[in-house]
C-alpha distance (Angstrom), angle and dihedral (degrees) to the residues before:
residue distance angle dihedral
M1 . . .
T2 3.80 . .
Y3 3.80 90.7 .
I4 3.82 91.6 53.4
V5 3.80 93.2 47.8
E6 3.81 93.5 46.6
A7 3.82 91.2 47.6
S8 3.80 89.5 50.4
Y9 3.80 89.7 50.5
E10 3.81 92.9 49.1
L11 3.81 90.9 49.3
G12 3.79 92.0 45.9
Y13 3.79 89.4 -125.3
Y14 3.81 121.3 139.8
P15 3.82 109.5 -177.7
S16 3.78 114.2 -133.4
R17 3.82 90.5 -128.8
W18 3.80 88.7 64.2
K19 3.81 88.4 60.2
E20 3.78 94.3 55.3
A21 3.77 122.0 102.7
I22 3.77 138.9 -176.3
V23 3.79 113.4 -133.2
Y24 3.78 123.5 -158.5
V25 3.78 117.6 -171.1
L26 3.80 112.5 -148.1
R27 3.77 126.9 -169.6
K28 3.79 111.8 -120.8
P29 3.80 112.5 -115.2
G30 3.79 117.1 -103.1
K31 3.80 96.0 25.5
I32 3.79 113.7 136.1
V33 3.80 124.7 -135.7
N34 3.84 93.8 -97.3
D35 3.83 90.8 53.6
Q36 3.81 91.1 54.6
K37 3.81 90.0 79.6
E38 3.81 89.9 65.3
A39 3.78 123.7 81.0
G40 3.81 90.6 -131.5
A41 3.80 90.0 67.1
Y42 3.79 90.1 70.8
K43 3.78 136.6 57.3
P44 3.79 126.1 -158.4
V45 3.78 120.4 -131.2
V46 3.79 111.3 -160.0
L47 3.78 123.2 -159.2
L48 3.78 109.9 -160.2
N49 3.77 130.1 -165.0
I50 3.82 109.1 -91.4
A51 3.81 93.4 -136.6
G52 3.80 89.2 53.4
K53 3.80 91.3 50.7
I54 3.81 90.7 49.7
M55 3.81 88.6 50.4
E56 3.81 90.7 51.0
V57 3.80 90.7 52.5
L58 3.81 91.3 47.6
I59 3.81 91.9 49.9
T60 3.81 91.5 47.0
L61 3.80 91.0 51.3
K62 3.81 92.4 47.3
L63 3.81 91.9 47.8
S64 3.80 92.0 47.5
E65 3.78 90.6 50.2
A66 3.81 93.2 47.9
V67 3.81 93.1 47.5
K68 3.79 91.0 47.7
K69 3.82 92.0 51.0
A70 3.80 92.6 46.4
R71 3.81 90.9 46.7
T72 3.78 90.9 -140.0
L73 3.80 98.0 144.4
L74 3.76 123.8 87.8
K75 3.80 118.8 -114.8
L76 3.78 89.3 -113.7
Q77 3.80 93.4 49.9
I78 3.79 104.5 130.8
S79 3.77 107.5 174.3
F80 3.80 119.9 65.4
K81 3.80 91.1 25.5
A82 3.75 126.8 102.9
K83 3.80 121.7 -125.5
R84 3.80 96.9 22.7
L85 3.77 107.1 140.7
I86 3.78 130.9 -153.5
N87 3.81 87.6 -114.2
L88 3.80 89.0 69.3
V89 3.80 91.1 49.9
I90 3.80 91.2 51.2
K91 3.81 91.7 47.7
V92 3.80 93.3 49.8
V93 3.82 93.3 47.9
T94 3.80 92.1 45.1
D95 3.81 91.3 50.5
I96 3.79 91.1 50.1
V97 3.80 92.0 49.7
Y98 3.80 93.5 48.8
K99 3.80 92.3 48.0
S100 3.82 92.0 51.3
């Protein structure tokens, strides 16, 4: 499977079947009959193609590696970086609030 996904990546080809998903809509527990008319009473469960998910992980890893090598992210960049804890987010927001 890895060979197929890596070959697809190298060729720049993403089969349309890998983009397909099966969606099941489940009613949230505890919702009464009147609430069932609202979208918030339901939650979608999406089953994605495994090859597509593997491709997404591969692309994310390649992008992360490229960005890291190019040093294009700010030191305080929190999303899209591994090992960034919520403590850093809280500190950054707190510092911004106190400086305002």
